[in-house]
C-alpha positions, 0 to 999 in steps of 0.5 A, spaced: 513 385 555 516 378 552 518 372 557 525 370 558 527 366 552 530 358 554 536 357 550 537 351 547 545 347 546 544 343 539 550 341 535 549 336 530 555 333 531 556 330 537 550 325 541 552 328 547 556 334 551 559 335 557 558 342 560 566 343 563 565 349 566 561 356 565 566 361 563 566 368 566 559 368 566 554 367 571 547 368 573 545 375 573 550 377 568 548 381 562 550 377 556 550 379 548 550 376 542 555 370 539 558 372 547 561 365 550 558 363 556 559 356 556 565 351 555 563 344 554 567 338 552 564 333 547 568 326 544 572 331 539 573 338 542 572 343 547 568 348 544 564 355 547 556 355 547 555 363 544 548 367 546 544 367 540 540 373 543 543 379 547 540 379 555 540 378 562 542 371 564 536 368 569 539 361 570 543 355 568 540 348 567 546 344 567 550 344 573 558 344 572 560 337 569 553 335 568 552 330 562 548 335 557 544 331 551 544 334 544 538 339 544 536 339 551 535 346 553 541 349 558 541 356 560 534 361 560 536 368 557 531 375 558 532 378 552 528 383 555 532 385 561 536 391 559 544 392 560 544 395 566 541 389 569 547 385 568 552 389 570 555 388 576 556 394 582 562 397 582 565 397 589 568 401 593 574 402 595 575 399 602 579 405 607 586 404 607 587 400 614 590 404 619 596 403 622 598 399 628 597 403 635 603 403 640 602 399 646 600 401 651 605 400 656 603 396 664 604 401 670 609 400 674 606 396 680 603 392 675 611 390 673 613 389 679 606 385 681 607 380 675 615 380 677 613 377 684 609 372 681 614 365 680 613 363 672 609 356 672 614 350 670 612 347 663 607 341 663 612 336 658 608 334 652 604 328 652 605 323 647 599 323 642 596 316 640 598 313 634 593 313 628 592 308 623 593 313 618 598 314 612 604 318 615 605 325 611 613 328 610 614 334 608 619 335 603 622 331 598 623 323 600 630 319 597 625 314 595 620 320 591 612 321 592 608 315 594 602 318 592 597 316 588 593 321 584 584 319 580 582 324 576 576 323 571 578 322 564 575 327 560 571 326 555 576 327 549 580 323 551 575 317 553 571 317 546 579 317 542 580 312 547 574 308 544 575 309 537 582 308 537 579 300 540 573 300 535 579 301 529 583 296 532 578 290 534 575 291 526 579 294 522 585 289 517 589 293 519 597 293 516 602 298 515 607 299 509 614 304 511 618 307 505 622 312 505 623 320 502 628 324 500 627 330 502 632 334 499 629 337 493 623 340 497 627 342 502 631 346 497 626 349 493 622 352 501 629 355 502 628 358 495 623 361 494 620 360 501 621 368 503 618 370 496 612 366 498 611 369 504 611 375 501 606 374 496 601 370 500 602 372 507 603 365 510 609 361 510 611 355 506 611 348 509 612 342 508 605 340 509 601 343 504 606 338 499 604 332 503 597 334 502 598 335 495 602 329 493 597 325 497 591 328 493 594 326 487 596 320 489 588 318 491 586 320 485 590 315 482 588 309 488 582 311 489 580 305 494 584 308 499 579 314 499 574 310 501 570 307 506 566 300 508 559 301 509 556 295 511 557 291 505 558 297 500 563 301 498 563 308 498 568 312 493 568 319 494 569 324 488 573 329 493 579 329 498 577 332 504 583 331 509 583 330 515 590 334 519 591 331 526 593 338 530 595 338 537 591 341 542 592 343 549 586 338 551 589 333 547 590 330 539 583 334 535 583 333 527 580 338 523 578 337 516 580 341 510 575 340 504 575 339 497 583 339 497 583 337 490 582 344 488 586 348 493 593 351 492 599 351 497 597 357 499 590 356 500 593 349 504 598 353 508 593 359 509 587 353 511 592 349 516 594 355 520 588 358 521 584 350 524 592 350 528 590 357 532 584 356 534 585 348 535 589 351 540 585 356 543 580 350 543 575 354 538 574 349 533 567 347 531 564 340 531 562 340 525 569 342 522 571 335 525 567 330 521 567 328 514 574 326 513 576 322 507 583 321 509 588 322 514 595 325 516 599 326 522 605 328 523 608 325 529 615 328 527 614 335 530 615 332 537 621 328 535 618 321 532 622 316 528 618 312 526 611 309 528 604 306 525 598 309 526 591 307 527 586 309 522 580 314 523 574 311 523 570 310 518 577 312 512 580 306 510 588 309 510 592 314 514 599 316 512 604 318 518 610 323 517 616 323 522 621 327 523 627 329 518 634 326 519 641 326 514 643 318 514 647 316 508 644 314 502 648 311 496 647 316 490 649 313 484 656 310 485 658 315 491 654 315 499 652 322 501 648 325 507 641 326 505 636 330 509 631 323 511 624 322 512 620 314 514 613 314 511 608 310 514 602 308 511 596 304 515 591 302 511 585 296 511 587 290 508 579 289 507 578 294 503 585 295 500 590 290 497 598 290 499 599 292 491 596 298 491 598 301 498 604 300 496 604 304 489 600 309 493 606 310 498 611 310 493 607 315 488 608 319 495 615 319 495 616 319 488 612 326 488 615 328 494 622 327 491 621 331 485 616 337 486 615 339 479 611 333 478 607 336 482 606 342 478 606 338 472 600 333 474 605 327 473 
């Protein structure tokens, strides 16, 4: 008989995690291989820990909410147990409640006796002594609630706060802006979108075009795809694009690897996949490390303009915003065009202002004339 196996919690993408909650699995349950037995919250996302074997859970080695270091063991699973050992005993249905019996009527003599007794006078309610507690009011008050609530900050938000502040304190951060006419890209998407969906099985969005335009611009201006490491500059000959995605527990930034070799359809499929798994909290930690450049789209929430903060240790981030019709001078005429403000925040220690402006201008020109992306111009 083999001894129960101790299942280690391991991830190479973080230094420590929080065992946020045990799902519907408890001690004594039988689990199958790759079945989620616990959910943890790290500095990057909330992820599930899966059982490496079939077996019965003997015990958890960490309490709910406890901090668990990566590599530490947190569960013991008995591989020799049979599936029936962890099955819950089926509860028998409880018998239906009997109908309430009619109350026995008191005898006439007893009624007469009760009527003969005079009713006791009710005692006056004595005033209760006042206490120092804050009075609780029922229902809404005119001035609104004055109560306060204090809850622990999630691991994800705590880590994000520290990293954002670290970026502000470390980088010589500067933001440059431009505006982009979305007419050509909108028309192409409207004309080719249905055929693209039928052929590739995924919708054609704007993000794939911006990823392609960014990749081509990064190849022209490699400093924005580089990073500072001590006194060295690390240049990347590939583009691993970090895409900011809104998840139930906060913002997560999965990475699309080797975007320089991806087609529009591959980009759209990859983004649809990671966005879906991010909403379901199924993103693996390894999928959120190693990006070389970031794109964030505040336009989906209605943002008109922003100054995005760089994702450490990268040197730049591109911010997209909402598309609004604005009057634009075209030749000698004023026309209403769908316009978007673009924002590029960059680390001025590594990237010169000239390169940043040229990079953003190149992205703008590629989006305004998508044919250039097909011809590698």
